[in-house]
N, C-alpha and C positions, 0 to 999 in steps of 0.2 A: 846508322843509329835508329833507335825506335823512340818515339815520344808517346809517353803514357798519359792518358787523359781520363778522368772520371766521367761517367755518363752524365751526371749532373752539370759538370763544368762544360762539357761539350755542348749541351743543350742550352745552357744559360748564355754561351757564346753566340750560338747559331739560331736560337728560336725566340729570344726575347725581342720585343718590340713595343712601340707605343710610348706612353708617358711614364715618368716616374710618379707614382701615386701612393703617398703615404697618408691618405686620409685614414681615419680611425678604422683599422681592421684588426679586431682583437685576436691576434694569433695565440694558439696554445703554447704553453711553455715546452721546453725540450722534454721535461719529465712526463707531462701530459701527452706529448706526441709519442713517446716510447710506449706509455701505458696504453695509448689507443691502438697503436700498431699490434701490441701484444693481445689485446682483447679481440681485434678482428681476427687474428690467426687462431686464437683459441676457439672461435665460433665455427671455423671450417672443419670439414669432415676428416676421417681418417685418411692418411696418406698426403695431406696437404703439406707442401714443402715451404717453409718460411725462410726468408734471407737467402735467396739463391744466388751463389756467386756466378758471374757471367763476364766473359771477355771475348774480344774479337779484334782482328786487325784489318786495317786498310792502308796500303802504302806504308809510310813510316809511322802511322798511328796504331797504338794499341789502346782500345777503348774497354774500360773495366767498370764494374760496379756490382751492386747487390740488388736484385729485384725483390720486392716485399714479399711475394708469395706466388706459388704455382700449384694448381690443382691438376694432376695428371688425368684423373678421371673425367674432368670436364675439358681438358685441354685448355685451361683458362690461366692467363698470367695477370696478376693484380698489382696495381701501384696504388698504395694507401696514402691519402692526404688527410691530415686531421684539420679541423677548422672550428670556429665558433660563429654563431649568428646565422644569417640569411645567406645561404649558398647562391642565391640569384644575384647577389651583389658582387660576387667574385668577378674581377676584371677579365675581360676576354684574353688579354695577354698572358694572365696567369694559367688559364685553362689550356691555351695553346702550348705553353711551356710543359705542362703536365702531360698532354698527349704525345709531345716529342719525346719525353723521357720513356714512357711506356712503349712506345713504338720502337725505340732503339733497344730497349730490353727485349722486346718481342723478336726482333731479328737475331739478337745474340742467342736466344734460347732455341729459336728455330734452326739455327746453324748448329748449335751444340747438340741438339737431339734429333736432327735431320727431319724436322717437321714440315709438311707441305703448306700448312695454314695454322692459325692460332687465334684464339678468342682473347681480346685485350680489354681489360676492365679498369677504369678509374674508380676506386672506392673512396668516397668522401665520408669521412667519419666525424660526426658532430660530437665534440668532446662534452657539450651540456647535456644533450639528450641521449647520447650514445646510440644514436640512429646512424644507419648506413644509407647512402645514396649511391647506386651502382650505374655507371655510364659504360656501356659495353659496345664494342665493335669487333667484327671478325675480319681478319686481314689474311691475304695470301703471303707466304713467306717471301715470294719473289717481289711483291710490292714493298714489303718491309725492307728487303735488301736494298732496293733502289733508294727508299727514304734514308736509310743509314748512310749509303754512299754519298747522297746529296749533302747531308750534313757534315760528313767528313770532308768532302770537297770544299765546303765553305770554311772549314777550320784548317785544312791542310797547309795553306800557305802560311798562316800564322804559326802553325807547329813547326814548319820548316825554318821559319824565322827564328823561333825560340830555340831549336837545336843548334842553329848557327850561332846565336847568341851565347848559349851555354858553352859551346865549344871555344869561342873566342875568350869568354870569361874565365873558363878553367885554364886555358893556356896562359892567359895573363896572370892569374893568381899563382900558378905553378912558378911562374918567373919572378913574382912579386918580392921585391926586397924591402927590408925595413927602411922607413922613409928618412931616418936620421943616421948620422955617421956612426952612432953606437947607442946601445940601450942605456937608459939611466940605471943607476944602482937600484936593484930590486925588481926592475921593469923585465928584465930577461927571466928571472926566477918565476914571476908571475906568468909571463907568456909561455914558458915551457910547461907550467902546471896546467894552463888552460888547454894547450894542445894535447897533453897527455889525457885529460878528461874526456875530450871529444874523441879522441882516438880509441879509448877504452870504453866509451859509451856510458860514463857516470857523470854524476853532478859533481860540483866542486864549490866549497866555501872558502873564499880567500880574504883574509884581512890584510890590507896593504895600506901603508900610510899615505896621507895626502901629499901630492907634490911629486910622486914617481911617474906619473902618467898612466894611471890605471885604465883609462878609457882606451888609449891606442894599445896598451899592454894586453888588453883582453880581446879587442877587435882584431888586431893583426894576426895572431895565431888562428882565429876561427876563419878569417879569409883565406889563410894557406890551407886550412882543412877542408874547404868547400870541394875542391876537386879530388882530394885524396880520400876523403870520407864519404863522398857522394852526397854532400849536403844540398838540399833544395833551397833553404832559406836561412838566414841569420836574422834573429830578432833582438834588437837592443832596446831594453825597457828602462825608462827613467821615471822617477817619482815627481820630477818638477821640469819645467821648461829649460833651465840652464843645463840640466843633464843631457837633454835631447841636442842642444846646441853643441856641447862638448863632443858628443858622438859624431855629429855632422862635420865639425871641425877636423876630427881625427880621421874620418873617412876621406875627406878632401885631401888630407896630408899624404895618404897612401898613393894617390894618383892612379888607382886602378881603373882605367879608362872605361872598359866594357861594362863595369859593374853598374846595375840599376839600384839606386838608392832612393828610398821613399820615406818622407816624414808624414806621419799621421798626427793630425791635431783634432781637438775636440770640435763637435759640430757646431756650437755656438760661435767658435772662433773662425770657422770656414764658411759660415752662411753669408751669402751675398745679400739675401732678401729676408731678413729676420722678421719683417712684418707680414710676410706671406706665408701661407700654408704650403706644404710640400706635395703639391699635385699640379697637374697641367692646366687647370682652370684658374689657378692662382699665381703660380710662380713660372715665369718664362724660361727658366733653366730646368724645370721639370717637364715642360711641355716638349714632347717629342725627344725626350732624353736618350731612350734606347735606339733611336733612328741616327742620332748624331754621335753616340758613343763610339762606334767603330773607328772613326776618323780621330776622335780625341784620344781614344786608347793607343792608336798607332803613333801619333805624334809624341804622346807622353813616353812611349817605349823608346822612341828614337831620341828623346831628350836625355833619358837615362838618370840625370840628376834632378830629383823630383822633391825639393823642399817645398814648404808651405807656399812660397812665392811662385815657384815654378809651375806647381800644380794649378794655381789660381790662373796664371797666365794662360796655360794650355786650355783650361776649362773655359775661360771667358772668350777665347778665340772661337771656340767651337760651340759656345753657348749651351754648356752643360753645368750641372751643380759641381762645384769643386770638391765638396765633402764626399759625394758619392763617386766622383772620378777617382779620388784617392782610395776609397774602398775598393773599387775595381782593380786599381793598380797594385794593391797588395798581393793580387794573385800572380802578378807578372814581374815583381821586383825580386832582387836578390838579397838586399839588406832592407829591413824595415825598422825604423826608429820611431818609437811612440811611448806612451804612458803604460804603466803596470796594467791598467785595466783591459788593455787590448789582448792580453793573454791570460790574465788571472781572474778576471770578472766571470760571474756565472754565464753571461751570454757573450763572452769575448770573441771578437772577430778572428783574431789570429789563431786562436786555439780552434775554433770551429772550422776554419779553413784547413788547418793542419790535419784534423781528424777526417774531414770529408775527402781530402785529396791524398791522404796517406803520405804527407810530406816528411821528409827527414830533416829536422830542424835543430839548430843550436840557438840557445837563448842566453843573452847576458842580462843580468839584473843589476843595474847601477844603484850605488848607495842602498844596498839591500836591507840595511837595518830598518829602513822605512816600511819594508814589506808587511812586517807584523801588524802594525796599526792600520795600514791601508787595506790589508786582506780582512782584517776583523770588520771594518765598515763595509766592504763588499758584501759580507755574509751576514749582516745584521739588518734589523728592520725596526722602524718606530712608527707610532701612531699617536697624533696629539688630539686630545679630546676638544680643545678649542677649535681646531680646523673642522672637526665633524660638527660642532655646534654652529659655526658660521655657514657651513655647506647646507645644513638642514633648513636653514631659513630661505636659501635661494634655490633649492633643488627643484627639479621639475616634479610635477605632481605624482607621476608614476614611481618616483624613487622615494617618496616621503615615508611610506610604511616600512620599506626595508631598512632605511636609515634610522627610523624611530626604533626598531628592533635593536639594532646595534646600540643606539643610545641607551635603551633601558638596560641591556645586559652590562653595559659599561658602567652605569651608575650604580648598579647593584654591587659591583666589585669595589667601587669607591666606598660604599656604605659598610661593606664587610672588612675593609682594611682600615685600622685605626691609625696606623703609622703613616708618616709622610712617604716612607720608602719601605718596600718590602720585595724580597726575591722569592719566587715560587719554584716548586718542583717541576711544574709543567704549565703551559698555557691553558687558561680556562676553556673548557669545551663549549659552554653556552655562548660565550662571546665569539669563539671561532666559528660556530655554526651560523650566528647572526651575520658575521663578516662575510662568510662564504655566500649567504643569501643575497647580501648587498652586491658583491662582486658580480654575481650572476644577473642581477637586475640592471646594474650599470652597463654591464656588457650588451645586454639586449638593447638597452636604450641608446648607446653609442652606436651600436651596429646599425639600428634603424635611423640614426641621426648621425652619419659619418662626418658631417661638416660641423658638429657641435664643437665649439672651441672654448668651453667654460674651463679655465685653467684650474680653479679650485676643485672642480669635479674630477678632472683628469688626474690631478696630483694625488687626490685621496684615493681614486682607483688603482693607480700604479703602486702607491704605498700599501694599500690593502692586499693587493696581489703578492707584492714581495713579502709581506708579513705571512701570508698563507704558505708561500713556498718555503720560507725558512721554518715555519711550524712543522711542515711535513719532514723536515730533516733535523728537528730538534733532538738533541742528545746531550751527553755530558760536556761536549764541547761549546755549549751555549747556555745562556742564563735568561730566564724571563723574569721581569720585574716591572713594578708599577711605581711611579713617582707622582705624588700628589701635590697640588698647590691650590690656593684659594683664588677664585676668580674675582672679577670686580664687583660682582653682586653678592659676593660672600659665599657663592656656591663652591663645591669641591670639584676641581678639574684634575685630570691626570694625563700622564703620558705613559704609554704601554711601549715596552722595548724588548725585543728579542736580540740579545747581545751575543754575537760570537765571541768567544774568549780564545779559542784554539782553532785557527783556520787550517790546520794540518789535513784534516779529512778532505777538504775542498781543494787544497793546493797539490796534495800528493799525486793525483791523476794527471796534473798538468806537467809536474816534473817528469813522470812517467812517459808522458807523450812526446818528449824531446829526446833527441840523441844525447844531449848534454845540456844541462842548465848550470851556468856559472854565476853564483851570487858573490858579489864583491863589495867591499866597504873598508873605510878606515876603522870602523867600530863594528866588528862582527864576533865579539867574544862576550861571554863565554860561549863556545860553539854549541853546547848542548842546549842552551837557551833557544837559539834560533832553530836548531834542528828539531827540537820538540814541538815548537809552536808552528813551524812552517811545514812539517811533514817530510822532511828529508830522510832518506834511508839511513839506518844506523851506521852504516859503513861508508858514508859520504866522506871523502877526504876533506880535511881542513888544513889550510895552508896560512902561516903567518909569514909574510914577506919581509925579508930583512930591510930595516930602515936605512935610507941613505943619510939620515940625520944622526947627529951625535949629541951627547948630553951638553957639551960645551956651548952648543948653539942656543940652548933654552934653559934659562933659570926657572925652576918650579918652586915656588915658595908656598907654604901652608900657614895660613893665619889661624893657628889653633886657639887663639884667645878669643875668637868671635863665634857666636852661634847665630845662625840665619834661620832657626826654627821660628815658626809663626809667632810664638808668644815672646820670642826675644828680638823680634825685628826692630822695635823702636830703640832699644838699647844698642843695637848693631850699627846704626846710621853714623854715629859719631866715629867710632873706630874705622869704618869702611872709608868714610870721607878722608880721614887722616892718613890712612894706608895709600890711598889713591894719590893724594897730594904729594906725599913723600916720594913715591915711585916717579911721579911726573917731574918733580923738582931734580931728582937724581939723573933722569934721562928724559928730556923733553921729546915729544913726538906724538904719533897718533896711537890711541889705545881704544879698546872696546871693554865695556863693563856690562856684565850679564847678570840679570836678576830673575827671580822665579815668577814674578807677576808684574803687570803693569803698574799696580798700586805701589809695589815695593820699589820699582824703578823710579816712579815719580817722586816718592818720599826721599829716596837717595839722591836723586838729581837736585832736588830743591835744597837739601841740606849741603850738598857739595857746592852748589852755585852761590849759596848764601856765605859760606865760610872761605870759598876760594874763587872769587868773581873774576880773577885775572885769567882763568883757564877757560877756554871755549869748550862748550858741551853742546851736543845735539841728541835728539831723543827719538826713539822709535814710537810711532803712534799706533793706536789700536787697530785701525783699519786703513793702512797705507795702500794707495794704488801703486801701479807699477812705476809711474813717474816720481812719486814720493819715495819709493824704495831706492830708485836710482839715484835720486838727489841725496839720500842718506849715505849711500856708498861712495859718491863722488866727493863727499867732504874728506874722504880719506886720501889726500893728495901727498905725493912724495915731497918731503920737506915740511909738511903740515904739522900743526900741533893742536890737539884737542882730544876729548874723549867722547866717544859715542855710547849712548846708554841703550841697551837692547834686552829683549826677553829671551832667556835661555829656551832653546827648542823653537824659536820663531824664524822669521825669514833670514836673519843674519847670523844664526848659529851654525849654518852649513851651507855649502854651495856657493860661497863667495870667495874670490881669490884677490887677496890684498898683499902681494909680495913686497919684499924689500922694505923700504921706509914707509910704505903706505900704511902699514901696521906693525908696531914693534912690541905690543904687549896686550894682555887681557887680564881683567879682574873677573872672577866667577864667584859671585856671592851667593851660591846655592849648590846643593848636591843634585838639583834637578829633579828630585823625587816627585812623582805624580801626587796629586792632591789626595790628602787623607779625607775619603768620604765613604759613604755607604756603598757605592758601586765598587769602588776599588777595594774595599774590605771583603766584599763577596768574591771578587776576582782573586784576592789573596787566599781565601778559603778554598776556592776551586783549584788553584795553582798548587796548593799545598796537598790536596787530595790526589791530584793527577801526577805531580812531579816531586812532591816532598820538598818544595822550595817556594813556599807562598810569598814571603816577604821579598826574597831576591827577584823572583820573576815578576812581581807586581810593582815593586818600588826601586829597588837597588840597581838592577841591571838597566831598566829603561832610563833612569836618572843619570847614571854614569856615562851611558852611551852619549847623552846630550852634552855632558861636561867635556868629554874627549873630543867631540865634533867641534865644540866651540873653541877649545884650546888649539885645535888643529888650524885655525884661521892664522895663527901667528907665524909659524914656520912653514913656508911654501917652497923654498929652494935651498940648496946646500950653502948658499951664501948668506941667508937670513940669519939674524940674531934677535933674540927677543926674551920676554919674561912673561910668565903666567902666575898670577896669584890665585890660589885656591882658598877661598875664605869661608871657613867653617871648621869647627873643632873635629868634626867626623872625618875630614880629610886625612887626619893623622892615624886613623884606624887601619890596621893591616888588611882587613878584608876589603876595605875601600881601596887602598893603594895597590892591591893585586890587580884591579880592574883598570889601572892606568897603563899607558904604553911603556913597554919594557925598556925603551931607550931613554926615557926620562931619568934624570937623577934629582930626586926631591930634596930640597933643603929642609933639614930637620927643624921643627919649630923650637 
C-alpha cells in the first residue's frame, strides 16, 4: 500500500521545532494570500509556470504538492510566502519550515525534469507595501535528493503506522454490526438514505422526528462507508455541547475499537493557563512545544479515544498545550466531533485541512436548522462607535490620527442620517478608507510591539479587519445598516453592521468540498427554505423519515380564543393561567410553558402563581450558567409535579431529553415569530426580492421551527403520552398547521 502525504504536511511533521509562539504576528487573510501569490506570478516574465503539480515516491510514501512557480529560463523554483510587518521578526522555526518545503519541491522538480541542479528562492511578499524580498540558494539535485530522503525517513515509520491503522480500522468497519438488536422505527430508513448519499456523492437533507436515534442512525452508515467509499475522515458537527456528547455516546456504542475519535473544544475551554500569553516566554506549555509534540502525538494516537479529558491528560503528561495538541490530532483522527465553526467558518480548521490534504470527507450536521443563523453570524461584522470612542482615549500616540480619521468619517454618517435606523445600498467608501488606514496603522504598531496586550485595541483591530473582509464580499446576500442611539452626553452614537442574510454563497463551497454532507434535524421543512439559504444544490435529496410515534400518543390542542400578539399580551394572561391550571388539574405532572420573551414569561408566571399558588413553578433566568440550567432541568423528576416557565428558542426549547413521566406536556404561548423591527423588515424585503417569500422566510418559518422543537420535548419514546397546547388563534390557520408534524392530530378549536 502507498501512503500519500502533502509536502506541507510532511514538512510540518519533520521540520517544525522550538516553541509554540502566538505573539501578535498579523498574518494576511486567505484572500490576501491568494491575491499576493497571483500578483507575484503576474510580475514574472513570459514562460513562467505557476502552480506546478509535483509528486515523488520513497518506499511506501507518495509525496505530492504544488510549487508556487518555476522559471525555466532562470531554472528557478519559487515558494511564495505572504506576510505583514517586519520580516526580521519572523521566528527562525518558521523560516526553517519554509526552506524545507522549497527544498522538497526542488527535488521533486529535479526528478521530474532530470535537472542536475536548481536555484531555489523563498519570495516573501509584503501585503502592505507589495514589495518582494527574495532569499535564493543554488542546490545540486543529489543534495536535494538526500534532503528529501532524510525527511521521508523521519516520517516513514509514522506513515507505516498510519497504513497499519487504516487497514485495521477498515477491516473492523467492514465487519461492524449495528450495536443494538434492531433499528428503531425510522432509524433504518434514515441510515439507508445516508449510506446512499455518501455512495452517490451527494448531499442529503433529512427531517427525522426526535427520539428515533438520529445521531447513531447517521453515524453508523458513514462508518460503514469509510472503507467502501475510501473516506479519510468523518466530521460530526453540532451547534451545542449536548450534541457533541450525543455523538461521542453513539460512537462509544459502536465499539469500533481501532477507530480514532477526537473531540474539538473551544480554545477558552481547553486553555490551562488563561492568564498567560501563547508563547514560550510566558506559558510553560508553549515552551518547547514542537520538541515534545512527537511523543504526545504518538501517545494520543495510541489512546485512540480522544475526548476533551483524554486530550488534556495526554497533553499534561507531555507538558504541551491541550488545545493545540487537539488541533494536531485533527490530522490523524478518523472521526472528529466539534462545533459548526470548525468546518463552516471563514477560517475553519477542518475545511482548511480538507482542502490542503485533498481529503475525502463526509460531514454530518446535527440539528441543522441552527445552521442558518449560525452561518449568518459567521459572515457578518459589526463595529460599535462607543468602543472606538473609548479606544481613542487610551490609544498609543502613533494611532491617534488614524483613529481620529475613522471617528470623523463616522460622525459625518451620523449627521447625514436623520432616522435611528437606515439600511444602505452599499457601505460608505470614505469610512471604509479610514478604517483601512487604521487597520494598517494598528498592524504596524502591533508588529513592532508584539507583546502589546491591550484587549480593547486588539478587539477593535480584529473587528475592523472582519468588517473589511466582509465589505470585499458585499453583495445581494448581505445588508449594510446604521443603528443610532444617544450617548450619556447627549451625543449621537451608532453601530455599523454588515449583516449576512443569505450564507449560501459562503457555504456552497464547503458542501462541494465534501464527498457528502448530511444535514439532519427534527425541523428541516420546508426544504426549499433551508436549501435556498444554505446553498445546497437544487437536486439535493430531501427525506422525511417516518415517525415511530402516532397521534394517540400526543394530544395537540389549539387555544384559538387567545391572541399572544404584543398588543394583546395583557389580556392573554388570565386565559393562559386558567388553561394551564385546568390541564394540571386534569392530569397532574411536569409541564413546560414557553413564552416569546422573558418579560412575557415573568408576567405569566406572576399571574399563575397568584391565582394558583398550590402548583409549584420554576422559571428560566436571563443569564443562567451551566449549573443553573442543570438545576432547572433536574426539577423535572419522574413522579414530580410542577410547571417550568421558559423562553421559546432558548436553552430549554431543544436539545434536552425528558422522557416518560419527567415531562408530560407543554404550553406554547407564542408562534415564536422573530421580533417585528426595522432589521427584520429589511430582511423581509430582501427575502421577498430574492425568493418571493419575504414574510415566510423572515418570520413564519423560523418561528414555527421553534414551536415544533419545543413541542418535541414531550414525546421522546414510543411509550410516552402527553399533551401540547398551542396558544394563539393563528395556530388554527391552515398555512400554519401545514408546518406542523404530519403525525400530529390537532383537536379543532
